[in-house]
N, C-alpha and C positions, 0 to 999 in steps of 0.2 A: 407369249406376247412380244418377244424379241426374235430376231432372225434365228432360225434353228438349223442344225446340221441334218442333212438327209439321212434317214435311218439306214437305207440300203446303200452301202458304198460300192456301187457298181463299177467293176473294172473297165467295162467298155463304155465309151462316151454315149453310144446310141442308147444303151440301157439308161444312162443317167438322164438323157433328154426325156425318155418316156416316163421315168419315175419322178420327174420334177414336180408333177402335180400332186404327189402323195402327201397327205398330212403326216409329217414325221412324228414318230412317237418318242424320239429322243432329241434333246437339245444339248446344252453344255453339261457334261457329267459334273456332279457336285456332291458334297457331303450330305448325309441324311439330316433331316430337320431335327433340331434338339427337342427333347420332351417339353411340351408346354400345353396349356389348355387349348381345347378345340376352338374356343372363342376368346382370343386375347383381348385386352381392353382396347377401346378405340383410341385414335389419336386425340391428344388433348386440344389441339388447335387445328384449324383448317390448313391443308397443304395448298399453298398458292403457287408454288413453283418447285422444280426439282432441285433439291439441295443435298449436299453431302458434307460430312465432317472433313476437316483438312486431310486426315489420313486416308479416308475413303476416297476423297477427291483425287489424290495423287495416285492411288491404286487404280481407280477407274480410268484415268488418263493413260497410265502406263499399259494397262491391260488392253484397252481399246486400240491404242497405237500398235501394239504387238499383233493384234488380230488383223488390223488393216494391212500391215506389212506382210503377214502370212498369206493373206488372200492374194495380193498382187505377186508376191514372190512365188506362191504356189502355182499361179497361172503360168508364169514364165517357166517355172521348173517343169510343169506338165508338158508344155510345148517342147522343151529341151529333151524330155524323155522320149517323146514321139520321134523327134529328129534323130536321136541316137539309135532308136529301134530301126528307123529307115536306113541310116547310114551303115549300121552293122548288119543289115539284111537279116534281121531275126525273123521277120514275118515270112520271107521266102524260104528260110530254113524250116520253119514250122509247116509251111505249105508242102514242101517236098516230103517231109516225114509223113504227112497226112495222105498225100497222093501215092506214096509207096505202100502205105498200109492197106489202101482199098481204092477201088474205082468208084465206089458208091459215094455220092456227095454227102449223104447224111452221116456216114462214118467219117468222112474227111472233116466235116465241121465239128464233130464231137472231139476230134483230136486237135484240130487247129485252134478253134476258138478258146478253149480253156487254157491252152499253152500261151497264147498271146495275152489273154486277160491276166493270167498269173504273173507273167513277166512284167506287165505294166503295173500290176498291184504291188509287186515286190519293189520295183524301182520307185514307186510313189510313196512307199511306206514312211520314209523320213519326215515328210511334211505332216503326215497324219500323227506320227509319234510326237512331233514337236507341238502340234495342236493340243494333244492331251496333256503334255508336259506343262503347257501354258495354263491349262485349266487347273492343274494341281498346284502350280506355283502361286496362282492368284486365288486360291481357296475356292475354286469353282467346281471342284470334283473330289469325291471320296472314293471313286472307283479305282481299285487297284489295277496294276498293269496286267495281272493274269486275267481278271475279269474283262478288262478292256480288250485284250487280244482275243479272248473267246468271242466277245460280241463282234469284233472285227472279222474274225474267221467265219462266224455264222452269216454275217451280212455278205461277206465275200462269196460264200458258197451259193447263197441265193442269187447273187449277181452273176455267178458263173452260169447257173441254169437259165436265168432270164436272158443274159447276154448271148449265150450260145443259140438259144431259140430265135432271138431277133436277128442274129447274124445269118442263120440258116435261111430265114425268110428274106432278108435283104438280098443275098446273093442269088437266091432263086428268082427273085423279081428282076435283078440286074440281067441275068442270063436270058430271061424271056422277053424283056423289054429294055434293050440297051439305051433307048432315048427317053423313056418316060418312067424309068424305075423309081426316080425320086418321088413322083406323084403316087404311084401305086404302093410303094412302101409306106408313104405317109398315110394313105387310106387304111392300110393293114394295121398301122400302129395305133390308131384311135380306139378300136374296140379292146386292144390289149391294155391300153392305159386305163380305160373304164373298168375293165375286169380287175386290174391290180388295185384300183381304188376301192372296189367292192370287197375284195378278200383281205385287204390289209388289216382291218381291225380284228378280224376273226382268226386269220392264219399267221400273219407276219408279226404284228405287234406283240402277241403273247410269247413269241420266241425271245423277246428281249426284256419284258417286264411281266410282273405278276399282277393279276386282276382279281378283285373280289367284288361280290355284289355290294353296292353302296347301301342298300337297305339293311344289310347285315352289320356294316361297320358304322354308318352314319344315318340312322333312320330319320332324325330330325332334319338333317340337311336335305334328304330326299323330299320331304314334305315342302320345304321352301323352294327347291328347284322345280317341283311340279307346278307351283304357282307361277314361276317365270315362264315355264314351257307353255302353260295354258294361256298366259297373257300374250305369248307370241303366236298363238293359234296352232300349236303342234300337239300331237299326242304321242307320248313315249312311255310305254309300260315300265313299271319299276324294275322288272327283270332285265331291262336294257340299260340300266344305270350301274356304273362300275367305279370302284376306287382303284387307281393305279398306284402301285408301290414304287413311286418315282424316287423316294428318298434313299433307296439302296444305291442309286447312281447319280441322281440329279439334285441340284439345289433350286432350280427354276420352279416356278409355280404355274399351273395352268388348269383349266377346266374347259371341256369342249364337246361338241357334237362331231361324230365321224361316221363314215360309211353311208349307205343309202339302202332303201328296201329292207331286206332281211338282215343286213349287217349294220343298220343304223343303231347308234348307241350314244349314251351320255358317259363321259369319262371325266372324273375329278381326281387330280393328283393328290396323294397324301401330303405332299409338301404344302399344297395350298391350304388344306384343312389345318395343318399345324402352324402356318405362319400368317394366315389371314382370318379376319372375322367372317362370320356367315354373310353379312351384307357385302363385304369386299369380294368374297367368293362368288356371290350371286352376280356382281358386276362383271367379273372375269368370265363367268359362264355366259352371261348375257351378251358380252362382246363376241364370244366364239359362236353362240347361237345365231348372232346376226349374220355371220358368214353363211350359215346354212339357210336361214330364212330369206336372205337377200339374193340367194342363188349365186354366191361367189364361187362355189366349187365348179359348177358347169361353166361359168364365165371364165374362170381361170384356166380350165381345160381348153376352152375355145381359144384363149389368148396364146397358151402354150402351143396349141395345134397350128395356129397361124405362124408363129415364130419358127416352129419346127419345119413347116412347109417351105418358108423362105430360106432357111438354113440348108435344107436338103437340096433345094434348087441351086443355091450358090455352091454347095458342095459338089453337085453334079457338074457344073460348069468349071469349077476350080480343079476337079480331079483330072479332067481332060487336059487342061492347061499344064498342071503339075506333072502328070505322067508323060506328056509330050516332051517336056524339058528334062526330067530327071528319072523317068520310069526305068530306063535301062540301067542307070547307075544304082538304083535302089533294088534292082532285081524283080521288078513288078511287070508282069506281062501285059496287063490291061486292067480296065475297070472291073471286069468280071473275075479277076484273079483274087483268091482269098487274101493274098499278100497286099492288096491295095487298101485294106481296112485301116491301117495306121494313117494313110494319107487322108482318108475321109474323116477320121477322128480328129486329126490335126486341124483340118479346115473347119469342122463343126465346132471345135473348141474355140477357135479364133472368132468365128461369127457369133457364137453364143456369148462370148465375152463382150463383144461390141454391142450386143443387144441388151446387156445387163442394165444400163440406165433406164431403158424403156420398161423392162420387166419390174425393176424396183419402183419406178414411178407409178405404174399400174397397181402394184401391190400396196403402196402407201395410200392410194386413193381408196382401195377396198378396206384397208385397215381403219381409215378415218370414218368410213361409212359404218363399220362395225362398232366403233366407239360411240357414234351417235345412236345406233340401235341399242347398244348396251345401256346407255343412259336412259333411253326412253322406255325400254322394256322393264326396268326395275323401278321406274318412277311410280310412286304411290305404294309400292311394295316395300321399298327401302327408303326411309327418311333421308333427306338431303343427299340425293343420288350423286350430285356433282362432287360434294365433299368426299363421299365414299370412294368414288372413282379416283380422285386425286390421291387419296391414301393408298389405294391399290397400286397406282402407278409408282408412287414413291417407294413402296415396298419392293416392287419389281426392280426398280433401278438400284436400290441398295443391295439386293441379292445378286443381281447380275453384273454389278459394277458397270452400269450403262454409261456411255460417254456423255458427260454433261455439256460438252461444247463441240459437237461434230462439225466439221467444216462443210460448206455447201457442196464441194466436190464429193466428199465421202457420203453425204446424205443422198445426193442424186445418184451416185453410182452403186452404193451398197445397201442403203437402208430400205428394207421391205416394210418397215413401220415408221410413222412419223417420230422424230426425236421426242423423248419423254417430256421434256419441258413444254413443248408445243401441246402435247396431249393433256398435260395437267392444266395449263392455262385455258385450253378449250373447255375442259370438263367443268371448270369453275364458271365460265361465262355462258354455257349453253343452258338456256332456260326459256324455251318457247311458251311454257305454261304460264309463267309469271308475266310474260309480255303480251299474253293474249293471242299468241301465234299458234299455228297448227304444227304439231310434231311431224318430222319427215317420214317416219316409217311406222310407228306404233300409235294408233288412235288414242287420244286422251281418254282416261277412264272417268 
């Protein structure tokens, strides 16, 4: 329910753009949930606003500020890495090795793309290590460094495969259509993104977490979830409901719908089961189900697709300008040269950064809609749904050390969800049933 880290740490920025729509299976690594009843006692009084103890408040402020600094410093550091790669002519060196090895383009990309991605991955490792160190320092992670590096390696290997394939497609299109490659590559990227979204729950997520049938571990919870699913007009068989062993690495709580068609499934994290009551868990699930029922996934794909198209067009124009001025100095022969990839990545990174406020604003709007849906879909199934939602948000904030006072700039630029206090206040006030009004999404029962 708070902004998450992308599961696949793709070394190539092109891969990152295409994977941006994936529902990440991993968020901030954190310690396992302590042993406690599946249904802890409900809060004694209604949560009217997001509050923290003085000690927690100081920790939340310090942790949030550190994360904000890491984000902006990481962006600048990433640009600096690409500039170093260009000035040191690493890409032309890798290109020369690939061209000496074979005349066949497919062999060349198999040599060039992994070498460049590995170089960028190694150079970018310090900020990733620092991010995990922050999680450990602020008690957000229990995952040891060995386990973290193994996950990092697995994600990197997946990124190498996907990135190499995308780079091969990109430069094949560039060679065949020098003036419209940006459009044709965009068209080719869309089915790839949809395919990745389809296989992620079945192929990718299990590489990082263990899943067990929810009916086996929490049969009573399955019965309650089925009521919410039915209220939302969906049909999901019990064998498509799973418990994810998030507590081995994460402290965050979540429950969600993922995939589509044959890969559609319900996932509830064991941290959620351990730290929230069943009603609170149902609200979290109802929120995530709202994304599915309201069509947020295809809408988000469409939004990402539009942004990607604009960025690719700007990248096309920017590459010609940049190579005209510095191409010889960087050792890049032209746009169709493998060695031009860092130039495109630098431009896409810059344009993507500038589009961040628009993406964050769009995401916050969707998340607010999902909050409304979550409140409506559990109304009548869960007594005092607004109070339950407020309690769930409070638990989320305490676990994640959410910033109690984000600035307007930070909210606009970085927040993919509304600040917690706004969500808690809204949950308490939203009551169309008591006011004789019509709910926005779920018909009154």
